[in-house]
C-alpha positions, 0 to 999 in steps of 0.5 A: 070341215069339222061340225060344231055344237049347233049343227053347222060346220066350222068355218061358219056354214052360211048356207046352212045358217040361211036354211035354218033361219028361213025354216024358222021364219016360215019357209021359202016364201019369206021375203026380205025387207028390200024385196025378193027372197030371203037369200037375196036380201042376205046377199045384198047385205053381204055386197053392201058390207064388201062395198063398205070394206072397199071404201074404208079399208076395214079389215083388208090391206088395199094397194095405193100409189104414194106420190112424192112431191116437193114445195117448189118443183116436183121430183121425177122418178124416171124410167124404172122408178117405183111408187107402191104402198098398202094400207088398211083401216080400223074405224078411224085408225089408218095404218099403212106403208109406202116405198118410193124409188128413183129409177135407174133407166134415165129421166130421174130428177130431184126437183126442188124443195121440201119433200112430201109423201102422199097418204092413202086417205086424208087425216083428221084435221086437228088443232094446230100445236106449237113447236114440233109436229107429231110423228106418225111412223118410221122408215129409212132412206138410201143414198145409192151413190154413197151407199149410206142409209138414214133412219127417218120418221114421217111427221104430220104438219099443219100444212097438209092433211093429205101428205107427210113431211119426212124428218131425219137426224141431221143439220136441217132435219127435214128431207128435201131435194138436196138434204141430206143428199141430192136425190138421184137414180137408185135412191129410195125412201120407205116409210110406215105410218099410223094416223087418225083418218078423216071420216066423210 
């Protein structure tokens, strides 16, 4: 690990920095505002920062399990079904991806109605706009029985702040349990998204 001009090593040598700072502030008897030694105070700050990252996803990719729902009756992925995703956050900007696949081991059912894919964290409530709702990413879906791939895009709607509707280029334009095909074993949907996340 190479040394840098201030005498610390790079990547930044936290221990050496703490020792130097403590010496300048008066030696090992210096206490932190929260009680305890100076090092204990710094450790608490580091733990608090990590807890904040776990809450907001700041700078780290975190796993989440997307849920596929429908307006009338929810679909069932069945045995071997997959629902996985990851996401991160920078301030209010949320970035992520989701993949959902119907299993081939039995029990898969398409459900009934317009499909929605859940988001990892709610989006910011925005003033409704007239006409088409804004899209927030891209993706693809696969009909395994016809070996056909479709280009899709998730869209934000006024109906929900916790899920997206999926659009495709076709007659109806909205992905449902029967459009553009009836969902069954082996079919999958994969999306990426970016949106203005809600701040608690």
